[in-house]
N, CA, C and O atoms as CSV, one atom per row, in Angstrom:
chain,resi,resn,atom,element,x,y,z
A,1,MET,N,N,-116.990,-70.528,24.255
A,1,MET,CA,C,-118.114,-71.273,22.867
A,1,MET,C,C,-119.251,-70.006,22.566
A,1,MET,O,O,-120.146,-69.510,23.250
A,2,ALA,N,N,-118.671,-69.725,21.017
A,2,ALA,CA,C,-119.373,-68.375,20.419
A,2,ALA,C,C,-120.845,-69.015,20.074
A,2,ALA,O,O,-121.397,-70.056,20.431
A,3,ASN,N,N,-121.160,-68.135,19.380
A,3,ASN,CA,C,-122.806,-68.007,19.413
A,3,ASN,C,C,-122.798,-67.620,18.157
A,3,ASN,O,O,-122.383,-66.550,17.711
A,4,VAL,N,N,-123.639,-69.230,17.137
A,4,VAL,CA,C,-123.540,-68.897,16.086
A,4,VAL,C,C,-126.009,-68.912,15.773
A,4,VAL,O,O,-126.932,-68.646,16.543
A,5,TYR,N,N,-125.962,-69.359,14.311
A,5,TYR,CA,C,-127.045,-68.565,14.139
A,5,TYR,C,C,-127.423,-69.174,13.182
A,5,TYR,O,O,-126.817,-68.947,12.135
A,6,VAL,N,N,-128.880,-70.460,13.144
A,6,VAL,CA,C,-129.188,-71.124,12.335
A,6,VAL,C,C,-130.189,-71.330,11.569
A,6,VAL,O,O,-131.081,-72.157,11.758
A,7,GLU,N,N,-130.088,-70.624,10.717
A,7,GLU,CA,C,-131.576,-69.895,10.100
A,7,GLU,C,C,-131.534,-70.604,7.924
A,7,GLU,O,O,-130.693,-70.955,7.097
A,8,ALA,N,N,-133.137,-70.411,8.028
A,8,ALA,CA,C,-133.317,-71.468,7.210
A,8,ALA,C,C,-133.106,-69.906,6.040
A,8,ALA,O,O,-133.064,-68.686,6.204
A,9,ARG,N,N,-132.990,-71.219,4.443
A,9,ARG,CA,C,-133.229,-70.981,3.276
A,9,ARG,C,C,-133.778,-71.156,2.521
A,9,ARG,O,O,-133.974,-72.354,2.318
A,10,PRO,N,N,-134.501,-70.071,1.447
A,10,PRO,CA,C,-134.020,-68.700,1.021
A,10,PRO,C,C,-134.419,-67.612,2.401
A,10,PRO,O,O,-135.474,-67.543,3.032
A,11,LYS,N,N,-133.314,-66.934,2.545
A,11,LYS,CA,C,-133.704,-66.100,3.430
A,11,LYS,C,C,-134.998,-64.547,3.116
A,11,LYS,O,O,-135.143,-63.781,2.163
A,12,GLY,N,N,-135.554,-64.658,4.186
A,12,GLY,CA,C,-137.064,-63.709,3.979
A,12,GLY,C,C,-138.166,-64.535,3.120
A,12,GLY,O,O,-139.284,-64.047,2.954
A,13,ARG,N,N,-137.876,-65.597,2.665
A,13,ARG,CA,C,-139.468,-66.010,2.360
A,13,ARG,C,C,-139.735,-65.896,2.952
A,13,ARG,O,O,-139.235,-65.651,4.050
A,14,ASP,N,N,-141.551,-66.088,2.331
A,14,ASP,CA,C,-142.829,-65.870,3.529
A,14,ASP,C,C,-142.881,-67.558,4.196
A,14,ASP,O,O,-142.378,-68.571,3.712
A,15,GLU,N,N,-143.529,-67.429,5.227
A,15,GLU,CA,C,-144.180,-68.516,6.080
A,15,GLU,C,C,-144.874,-69.263,5.263
A,15,GLU,O,O,-145.866,-68.726,4.770
A,16,GLY,N,N,-144.542,-70.825,4.848
A,16,GLY,CA,C,-145.172,-71.832,4.268
A,16,GLY,C,C,-144.232,-72.191,3.119
A,16,GLY,O,O,-144.118,-73.357,2.740
A,17,THR,N,N,-143.629,-71.285,2.627
A,17,THR,CA,C,-143.458,-71.979,1.694
A,17,THR,C,C,-142.148,-72.834,2.340
A,17,THR,O,O,-141.873,-73.096,3.511
A,18,HIS,N,N,-141.168,-73.291,0.528
A,18,HIS,CA,C,-140.152,-74.684,0.424
A,18,HIS,C,C,-138.544,-73.933,1.499
A,18,HIS,O,O,-138.314,-72.730,1.621
A,19,ILE,N,N,-137.979,-74.696,1.906
A,19,ILE,CA,C,-137.069,-74.906,1.868
A,19,ILE,C,C,-136.188,-75.449,2.071
A,19,ILE,O,O,-135.926,-76.566,2.516
A,20,ASP,N,N,-135.332,-74.119,1.524
A,20,ASP,CA,C,-134.277,-75.684,0.591
A,20,ASP,C,C,-133.358,-75.931,1.545
A,20,ASP,O,O,-133.547,-77.067,1.979
A,21,ASP,N,N,-131.933,-75.094,2.375
A,21,ASP,CA,C,-131.365,-75.708,3.731
A,21,ASP,C,C,-131.422,-74.988,4.113
A,21,ASP,O,O,-131.838,-74.044,3.441
A,22,TYR,N,N,-130.986,-74.714,5.826
A,22,TYR,CA,C,-129.782,-74.431,6.144
A,22,TYR,C,C,-128.268,-73.649,6.661
A,22,TYR,O,O,-127.052,-73.841,6.645
A,23,VAL,N,N,-128.961,-72.971,6.970
A,23,VAL,CA,C,-127.499,-72.541,6.960
A,23,VAL,C,C,-126.827,-72.466,8.641
A,23,VAL,O,O,-127.591,-72.892,9.507
A,24,VAL,N,N,-125.653,-72.024,9.042
A,24,VAL,CA,C,-125.083,-71.936,9.892
A,24,VAL,C,C,-124.039,-70.660,10.059
A,24,VAL,O,O,-122.819,-70.811,10.000
A,25,GLU,N,N,-124.442,-69.862,10.194
A,25,GLU,CA,C,-123.587,-67.996,10.495
A,25,GLU,C,C,-123.749,-67.925,11.531
A,25,GLU,O,O,-124.461,-68.441,12.393
A,26,ASP,N,N,-122.725,-66.931,11.404
A,26,ASP,CA,C,-121.638,-66.201,12.867
A,26,ASP,C,C,-122.305,-64.801,12.741
A,26,ASP,O,O,-122.745,-64.338,11.689
A,27,HIS,N,N,-122.320,-64.200,13.935
A,27,HIS,CA,C,-122.697,-62.571,13.337
A,27,HIS,C,C,-123.037,-62.087,12.684
A,27,HIS,O,O,-124.180,-61.689,12.459
A,28,ALA,N,N,-121.513,-61.914,11.851
A,28,ALA,CA,C,-121.048,-60.692,10.711
A,28,ALA,C,C,-121.424,-62.112,9.217
A,28,ALA,O,O,-120.637,-62.403,8.316
A,29,ASP,N,N,-122.477,-62.564,9.387
A,29,ASP,CA,C,-123.192,-63.148,8.675
A,29,ASP,C,C,-122.362,-63.607,7.479
A,29,ASP,O,O,-122.524,-63.184,6.334
A,30,HIS,N,N,-121.049,-64.923,8.024
A,30,HIS,CA,C,-120.603,-65.395,7.328
A,30,HIS,C,C,-121.721,-67.009,7.252
A,30,HIS,O,O,-122.746,-67.386,7.819
A,31,PRO,N,N,-121.245,-67.289,6.726
A,31,PRO,CA,C,-121.441,-68.672,6.215
A,31,PRO,C,C,-120.667,-70.072,6.889
A,31,PRO,O,O,-119.774,-70.213,6.054
A,32,LEU,N,N,-120.485,-71.079,7.790
A,32,LEU,CA,C,-119.849,-71.833,8.239
A,32,LEU,C,C,-120.387,-73.359,7.776
A,32,LEU,O,O,-119.600,-74.255,8.081
A,33,GLY,N,N,-121.339,-73.691,7.238
A,33,GLY,CA,C,-121.837,-74.552,6.431
A,33,GLY,C,C,-123.345,-74.582,6.273
A,33,GLY,O,O,-124.046,-73.726,6.813
A,34,THR,N,N,-123.895,-75.654,5.468
A,34,THR,CA,C,-124.836,-75.268,4.771
A,34,THR,C,C,-125.332,-77.244,5.037
A,34,THR,O,O,-124.550,-78.175,4.847
A,35,PHE,N,N,-127.261,-77.420,5.644
A,35,PHE,CA,C,-127.587,-78.362,6.022
A,35,PHE,C,C,-128.715,-78.612,5.520
A,35,PHE,O,O,-129.375,-77.674,5.073
A,36,GLN,N,N,-129.197,-79.893,5.474
A,36,GLN,CA,C,-130.088,-80.512,4.287
A,36,GLN,C,C,-131.217,-79.892,5.310
A,36,GLN,O,O,-132.147,-79.269,4.798
A,37,THR,N,N,-131.145,-80.115,7.440
A,37,THR,CA,C,-131.524,-80.137,8.661
A,37,THR,C,C,-131.486,-79.127,8.868
A,37,THR,O,O,-130.719,-78.339,8.315
A,38,GLN,N,N,-132.535,-78.768,9.972
A,38,GLN,CA,C,-132.447,-77.645,10.779
A,38,GLN,C,C,-131.578,-78.879,11.998
A,38,GLN,O,O,-130.697,-78.441,12.738
A,39,LYS,N,N,-131.907,-80.107,12.035
A,39,LYS,CA,C,-131.577,-80.757,13.498
A,39,LYS,C,C,-129.607,-80.383,13.023
A,39,LYS,O,O,-128.774,-79.630,13.527
A,40,ALA,N,N,-129.558,-81.379,11.820
A,40,ALA,CA,C,-127.864,-81.228,11.430
A,40,ALA,C,C,-127.722,-80.447,11.254
A,40,ALA,O,O,-126.999,-80.238,10.279
A,41,ALA,N,N,-128.251,-79.304,11.995
A,41,ALA,CA,C,-126.522,-77.728,11.132
A,41,ALA,C,C,-126.961,-77.786,13.156
A,41,ALA,O,O,-125.934,-77.315,13.644
A,42,ILE,N,N,-127.714,-78.049,14.083
A,42,ILE,CA,C,-127.906,-77.183,15.214
A,42,ILE,C,C,-126.983,-78.753,15.846
A,42,ILE,O,O,-126.327,-78.775,16.887
A,43,ASP,N,N,-127.154,-79.816,14.993
A,43,ASP,CA,C,-125.866,-81.095,15.815
A,43,ASP,C,C,-124.278,-80.762,15.382
A,43,ASP,O,O,-123.374,-80.838,16.214
A,44,TRP,N,N,-123.989,-80.295,13.658
A,44,TRP,CA,C,-122.614,-80.035,13.683
A,44,TRP,C,C,-122.035,-79.015,14.459
A,44,TRP,O,O,-120.898,-79.091,14.925
A,45,ALA,N,N,-123.263,-77.476,14.697
A,45,ALA,CA,C,-123.057,-76.201,16.095
A,45,ALA,C,C,-122.440,-76.605,17.139
A,45,ALA,O,O,-121.727,-76.064,17.984
A,46,LYS,N,N,-123.009,-78.144,16.860
A,46,LYS,CA,C,-122.639,-78.202,18.159
A,46,LYS,C,C,-120.655,-79.016,18.934
A,46,LYS,O,O,-120.106,-78.827,20.020
A,47,LYS,N,N,-120.324,-79.653,18.004
A,47,LYS,CA,C,-119.510,-80.686,17.663
A,47,LYS,C,C,-118.438,-80.194,16.748
A,47,LYS,O,O,-117.486,-80.724,16.176
A,48,GLN,N,N,-119.229,-78.274,16.854
A,48,GLN,CA,C,-117.645,-77.392,16.535
A,48,GLN,C,C,-117.913,-76.785,17.737
A,48,GLN,O,O,-118.347,-75.637,17.640
A,49,GLY,N,N,-117.763,-77.280,18.959
A,49,GLY,CA,C,-117.745,-75.956,20.568
A,49,GLY,C,C,-118.668,-74.896,20.031
A,49,GLY,O,O,-118.145,-73.868,20.460
A,50,HIS,N,N,-120.013,-74.444,19.164
A,50,HIS,CA,C,-120.731,-73.377,18.750
A,50,HIS,C,C,-121.734,-73.602,20.124
A,50,HIS,O,O,-121.797,-74.598,20.845
A,51,HIS,N,N,-122.285,-72.670,20.194
A,51,HIS,CA,C,-124.100,-72.631,21.038
A,51,HIS,C,C,-124.643,-71.782,20.195
A,51,HIS,O,O,-124.572,-70.560,20.327
A,52,PRO,N,N,-125.354,-72.505,19.061
A,52,PRO,CA,C,-126.474,-72.644,18.385
A,52,PRO,C,C,-127.576,-72.072,18.616
A,52,PRO,O,O,-128.241,-72.627,19.491
A,53,LEU,N,N,-128.272,-70.655,17.898
A,53,LEU,CA,C,-128.969,-70.082,18.360
A,53,LEU,C,C,-130.249,-70.173,16.872
A,53,LEU,O,O,-129.888,-69.679,15.804
A,54,VAL,N,N,-131.899,-70.933,16.989
A,54,VAL,CA,C,-131.979,-70.267,16.300
A,54,VAL,C,C,-133.822,-69.254,16.155
A,54,VAL,O,O,-134.438,-68.941,17.173
A,55,ALA,N,N,-134.168,-69.043,15.212
A,55,ALA,CA,C,-134.829,-68.176,15.418
A,55,ALA,C,C,-136.870,-68.276,16.231
A,55,ALA,O,O,-137.796,-69.086,16.190
A,56,ARG,N,N,-136.623,-66.991,16.816
A,56,ARG,CA,C,-138.191,-67.262,17.355
A,56,ARG,C,C,-139.244,-67.459,16.306
A,56,ARG,O,O,-139.767,-68.571,16.378
A,57,VAL,N,N,-139.617,-66.823,15.521
A,57,VAL,CA,C,-140.487,-66.581,14.382
A,57,VAL,C,C,-139.366,-66.645,13.614
A,57,VAL,O,O,-138.289,-66.080,13.808
A,58,ARG,N,N,-139.845,-67.724,12.300
A,58,ARG,CA,C,-138.661,-67.787,11.408
A,58,ARG,C,C,-138.388,-66.307,9.819
A,58,ARG,O,O,-137.655,-66.405,8.834
A,59,HIS,N,N,-139.642,-64.727,10.366
A,59,HIS,CA,C,-139.114,-64.020,9.824
A,59,HIS,C,C,-138.465,-63.498,10.661
A,59,HIS,O,O,-137.450,-63.119,10.076
A,60,LEU,N,N,-138.405,-63.244,11.636
A,60,LEU,CA,C,-137.680,-62.333,12.244
A,60,LEU,C,C,-136.476,-62.507,13.406
A,60,LEU,O,O,-136.355,-62.600,14.628
A,61,ASN,N,N,-135.638,-62.486,12.131
A,61,ASN,CA,C,-134.215,-63.106,12.573
A,61,ASN,C,C,-132.886,-62.162,12.471
A,61,ASN,O,O,-131.893,-62.216,11.746
A,62,ASN,N,N,-133.367,-61.118,13.693
A,62,ASN,CA,C,-132.376,-59.596,13.419
A,62,ASN,C,C,-131.387,-60.910,14.698
A,62,ASN,O,O,-131.754,-61.906,15.322
A,63,LYS,N,N,-130.491,-60.407,14.603
A,63,LYS,CA,C,-129.500,-61.074,14.988
A,63,LYS,C,C,-128.755,-59.948,16.151
A,63,LYS,O,O,-128.369,-60.303,17.264
A,64,LYS,N,N,-128.687,-58.970,15.779
A,64,LYS,CA,C,-128.494,-58.064,17.185
A,64,LYS,C,C,-130.044,-57.469,18.386
A,64,LYS,O,O,-130.120,-56.575,19.228
A,65,ASN,N,N,-131.038,-58.496,17.880
A,65,ASN,CA,C,-132.100,-58.732,18.529
A,65,ASN,C,C,-132.466,-60.235,19.098
A,65,ASN,O,O,-133.324,-61.003,18.663
A,66,PRO,N,N,-131.251,-60.489,20.577
A,66,PRO,CA,C,-131.818,-61.354,20.696
A,66,PRO,C,C,-132.811,-62.116,21.463
A,66,PRO,O,O,-132.583,-63.124,22.131
A,67,ASP,N,N,-134.064,-61.459,21.275
A,67,ASP,CA,C,-135.504,-61.236,21.584
A,67,ASP,C,C,-136.702,-61.966,21.048
A,67,ASP,O,O,-137.904,-62.060,21.296
A,68,HIS,N,N,-135.034,-62.860,19.443
A,68,HIS,CA,C,-135.004,-62.548,18.225
A,68,HIS,C,C,-134.911,-64.133,17.865
A,68,HIS,O,O,-135.201,-64.758,16.845
A,69,TRP,N,N,-134.261,-64.615,19.431
A,69,TRP,CA,C,-133.553,-65.168,18.927
A,69,TRP,C,C,-133.838,-66.588,20.810
A,69,TRP,O,O,-133.978,-66.332,22.006
A,70,ARG,N,N,-133.779,-68.084,19.915
A,70,ARG,CA,C,-133.490,-68.875,21.184
A,70,ARG,C,C,-132.337,-70.590,21.843
A,70,ARG,O,O,-131.986,-71.309,20.907
A,71,SER,N,N,-132.147,-70.787,22.444
A,71,SER,CA,C,-130.972,-71.010,22.128
A,71,SER,C,C,-131.678,-73.328,22.038
A,71,SER,O,O,-132.553,-73.942,22.647
A,72,ALA,N,N,-130.342,-73.859,20.639
A,72,ALA,CA,C,-130.483,-75.142,20.137
A,72,ALA,C,C,-130.486,-76.132,22.057
A,72,ALA,O,O,-130.597,-77.357,22.120
């Protein structure tokens, strides 16, 4: 089961600003799917056999730093 990352878009947005959608990405930033809610993105990733991770803090999302992510 591969790790995938569920991130809010637009990326780099300020805390408290509007979220357009959520994207599921692999470790190389390739989008695998786009969803209206974080729950929908997580559910889809699990159904596909992936292990979804979400950022602990929205603006800290370095995929190379495991402390920035938690299991969904």
